N, C-alpha and C positions, 0 to 999 in steps of 0.2 A: 432374523431382522424381520420385524412385523410390518405386513403389508397395510399400509394405510390409504392407498391408491390402486385403483384396478380398471384397466381397461377391458371392458366387458366382452369386447369382440378380439381381444388379443389372444397370444399364443398361451401365455400364463393361465388365463380363465379357461381355455379349452382343455388345459392339462390338469384342471381341478383346483387351481388356486383361488382363494377367497379373500374378502377384507377381512382382516383380523388374523389371518393364516400367518405362520413363521416359516420363512423361507431359510432353511438350515444349511444345504450344502449344494454346490455345483460341481459334478464331475468328482466327487470326494473330497472337495476343498471346503472347508468351513467357512461361511461367511461372516465376517465381522463388521463390514461398512459398505457404502455405496462403490468405493474403490474395488473390493474384492468382487463385488457383483458385476460391475462393468468388465472386469478383466476376465473372468470366467465364463460370462454369458456369450463372449465373443465366439466360443467354440461352435462348430456347426452340430455335431453330436452331442446331446446333453444327456445328463442323468441328474435330475433334482430331487432333493429330499426336502419335504416340508411337513410342518406340523398343523393339523386341523382337527379340531374336536377331540384333542389328546391323543390323536392317533399320528404316528409317522408314516407319511405316504411317499412312495418313490414312482417317479415318471422317467420313461427314456424316450427321446424324440429326437428328430433333426430339424433344423431351421435354416435359413440364410444367415451367414456370419454377422451381417450388420443388423439383424433383428434383435430385439430385445423381448422380455416377456410381457410387456406392457404392465409393468407395475411400480409403485411408489412405496417409499419407506419414512420413516422417522428420521428427522435430520440427526447427523452424526453429533455425539457428544465430543466437544474439544477437549484434548488433553491438555493439562496445565503444564507449563514451564516448570522445570526443577530448579532454576536458579533462583537468586534474589537480588538481582543486579543493582548496584547501589544508585543508578541513574534511572530506574525503571519508571516509566511513566504512570503505571497504575498504581504507585505508592504516593503520586503527586496530585490527586484529585481532591477537589473539595468535597465534604459530605453531601449526600443527596444525589449525585450523579448515578445513571443506571449500572446496575451490576456488571455489565459486560466491559464496562471501561475499566474496572478494578481487576479484571480477569487478566492472568498472565497468560498469552496463548504459545503453548510450546509444542503444537502439533504438527508434525512433518506433512501428515495428510494434507492439512490446509496450505502448507507452503505449497504443495504441487498444484492443489485444486485453484486456490486464489492468490498465490503470490505473496502469502505472508512470510516475513522473515522469522526464522526460528533458530534456536541456539544448537540443537542437536543432543544436549546434554542428558536428555531422558531417552535417548535412542540407543537401544542395545543392539547387540548383532543380529538377533531376530528381526528387528525393524529394518536394519541396514539390508539384509537379506532380502526382504520384501520390496523395498525400493527397487533394488537390482533385477528382481524376478518380474515385478509388474512395470518395470520401466516408468518409475513415478519420476519425471524428468521434464522440466527443469526444477530444481530445488533453490530456495532462498534462505541463505544461512547468516545468521549474526554471529560474527566471529568475535569482533570487537579487538581482541589480542590474542596472540598464540603462545606468548611467554607463560609457563603454567604458573608461577608465583604470582604475576601481576593479574593473571586470569581469575584466579581463586579471590585475590583482594577485590577485583571489581565484581564478579559475578556471585560471589559468596556462596559457591557450590560447595566448598569445602574438601574436595579432592580434585585430582587431576581427571578430568572427562575426556582425555585421549581425543580431542578434536582432530589433531593432525593425523592420527591413525584413521579416524572416520573418514575424513577427507581423501586420504589416501585410497581406502577401499571403494570408495563411490567413484572417484576419478578413475581409477583402473578399470572399473566397469562401465565406464562411458556415461556416467551420469551428468548432464550438464548443470553446473553450479553457478551460483551468483552470491557474492558475499557482501556484508555490510560492516563497517566499523563506526560505532558511535564514539566520537572522540571526546574524552573528557581531559581536560587540561590538567596536566599535573599527575595522571594515571597512565594512559596508553598513547602518549605522545612522544615526540623527539625519538630517539634511538629505538624504543620499544615499538614505535609505529613502523619504523624502517624495517625492523626485523620482522614484523608481523605480515608487511606487504612481500618482503623477500621470502618468506616461508610460503605464502599463497601462492607465490608465482610458480612454484615448482609444479603445481597442479595444473597449469594451463596446458593444452586448449580447452581442457574439460571445464576448468573454473575460469569463466570468461570476464567476470567483472569485480572489482572492488570498488565500492562506493563508499565515500568517507562524508559523514554528517554529522554536524556539531550537536554536542548534546542539549536535549531539552530539559529545561528546569522550569518550575513553576513556583508560586509563592506558597505553596501549602506542603513544603518540605519539612514538616515538624518531625523531629526525633530520627532525621536521617543523617547519614554521613555527610559532612560537608564537601560541596562540589563548586568549582568555579565555571561560571558560564563564559562561552566565547564572546570576546569583545572585538570591537572593530580593530584595535591594535593586534590581537593575538591573529585574527582572521587573515591580516596583512601578511604575517609570517607565513601564511600556507600557501598563499598564491605562486611565489616564486618555485615552490617545489612542483607546481604542475609540469613546468617545463623539463625539471630533471626527471621526473617519473616517465613522462611521455618519451624520451630519449632511453631511459634504463629498462623500461617494462613495456614492451609491445606483445601483442598476441601474433601467431604464426600468419594470420590473415592481414597483419599491419595493424587492426585497430587497437586502440588504448586498453590498457588493463586497469588502470586506476583512474577513477572519477571524483571530482570534487562536486558536492550538491550545490545547487543555485545560492543557499544562505551565505557561503563563504564569500563569493564574489560581491554580494549585495552589502555584506557587513564589512567588506574591505573597500567598499567605495570603488571596486574595479569593474571594467566592462564585462558584461556576461559574453562568455565566449561565444564564436560564431558557431554554425551548425556542425562544421567538421569535427569539432571537438567531440561532439556528443556520438559520433560515429552513427549507429543505428538506433539510437534512443532507448537501449535496452533497459535502463534504469529510470525512465522518465517519471515512473509513478512513484518513485522514491526520491523524488525532488531533484533528480539529476537531468537538467535540461528542460524543464517546464517554462522558464521564462524564455528562452530561446524558441522553442517550439511554439509558444503563444505569439511571439513576434514575428516569426517567419510567417505563420498560418493568417496573422493579421494583416501583413502587407500582402500576401496573396489575394486577400479577401476585397481589397481597396477598390478593385476595378469593378466589383459587384454592389459597392455603396451606392445608394440613390445621390442624385445632385441635390434633391431638396426633400424635405417631408411635406405632408400635404397641408399642415398647419403647425404654428408654432408650437413645439414639443420640448419639455424638460425632462431629461431621463437622468437617473441618479443610479451610480454602480457603487457597490461596496466591495472592499476589499481588506486583506490584513494589512498591518503596517509595514511588513517587511518588503512586499513589492510596489507599494504605492509609487515611489518616484520612477521605478523603471515602467510601469504600466503609463503612467501620466506622459512620459516622454515617448513612449511607443504610441499610444492611442490619440495622443493630443492634435497632430498636424493634420492627420485625415478626417478626424472627427469635427475638428474646428471649420473644415470646409464644407460640411453639409448645411446647405440652407435651412432655415427654420429648425435647427436642432441646437439645443442648449443642453449641455451635458456637464456632469461632475463626478468625479470619482472621490468617495469618501472612504478615508483609510479608519477602520474599526479597530479601536483599543481593546484589548483582551482583559478587560476589568476583572472578569470571573478567574482567570488564572495566573494574571499578572502581567500588566500592560506593556512594561519594559523587558519582559522575559519571554513570553509567548507571542510572536508577532507574525506567524505563518497565517495565510488565508484558510488553510484546511482545519484550523483549530479555533476559528471565531465561533463565538457562541451567539445563539438567537436572541438571549435576552440583552447581550451587549448591542446588537444590531438595531433592536427595537429601540432601547433608551437613548442612544447616540443617534440615530437618525431622526427621532422626535425632536431633539434638542437642536440638532443641525438644520433641520427642515428638508423636506423632499419635493420632488417635481410631480410629474404625472405618472411615472412608474418607478419602481426600484428593481435593479437587476442585481441578482447573487449568484455567486461562482457556485457551480455544481460540487466543487471541493469543500463546500461548507456543510455538505449533506452527505450523510452515510448511504448505503445500499437501501436501507428502509425510508429513505427521505427525511431524517432527523438529524438536526444540528447536534453539538456535543452535548446541550443541555435539553435534548429531547423536544426541541421546537420544529414543527413542520412549515412548510412553506405557507400554508393556509393560516397557522397561528399568527405568523408574522405578518401577513397581509391585514388579516384582522385589526391587529393591534395598530398597525400604520394607517389603515383605513384607505389605502390605494393599491392599485395592482402591483403583485409581487411577482416577478419571473425568475425562474433558475434557468442560466443560460451556460451553454456547454463551450463557451468562448469562440462562438461564430457570430461576429459582429455585424456581418451582412444578413443573417437571420433576425437578429434582433432588430436592424434599422428597417427590414421588409415589413415589420408589424405596423410601422407608422407612415408608410406611404400611401 
């Protein structure tokens, strides 16, 4: 592992590590990535092997178990997924998007580090052993279906990838697991879905959750297998199953095992469940409970809202089409009561990916925000959800907040769903 950052006053520097040196082993264990380093550097007594100036050097020393060597390394290379799932979003992008959007992430290490869902198809026994040895827990697994015939048809791997055997090994070794099913009507629904849930239930309490999300399709599915999107009528058939699963599948701690993502309830024009349905909100970043969490947090913030703004102010909030009506009903009564505040929530149609197909806020493109807000008209400032931007501050089409602000010609803010903080700026 090549050292690209070095604390000149750190332990590593005192032992002879330098920028550009390669750290090879700790206590006899070869280092492949930052996870190996973090795991083995925690020992108090260390023997490190590193290469500098074409020479291998060995150093032995002791340190506090919480101390590291004061070094930084090149970012890990992500392992690609071994599947070619017929619904994979990476195959449904228009030309010209950044390369990372076309990359199929199948790296279990990033599942542990960042909560990415992976299929485990490319994990052999050596990788499974490493997960157990280094306690890479929790892991987030895209199961989709357990029936091996349907699994091959859906994921196009070509052979049985032994997903149940892998889950058995991890569960027996007390690795916490969270699973996802991307539901494709006509493929992994009906009795196949019930079997998948039943198969997964045998692994609890280590396997804590199954979240079911509707398949996401764009208008760019050229030369790909025919898939049907989840319609309002189809979503309505799923809602009654919630109560059935709640009774049939429970974890030993009394919490639910199976959860539907928010999209199902919105598409079915059904009420968003109360907070009790989501238990500990373990899968909120997978779209399970985001709406309820927003609504509850919004209600808690209302006492902190100002009664009036210092001058007449018009604020524009942009959102995806899917949560528009829910957000309007949630925000309206309280915001309408703030004197000098004129506000509007604008649903942005995702023309880039398919206006009637892709409606979630997190996939709204910057170009659509600009085009549609210019045509619609804006007020004194525009507020965009943090969900529209990735960790690098980029929208799906690589626009920054500054880019959008420059094109709109008014202040643009990224909000983290704290409305009291938004309004405080105008008091």
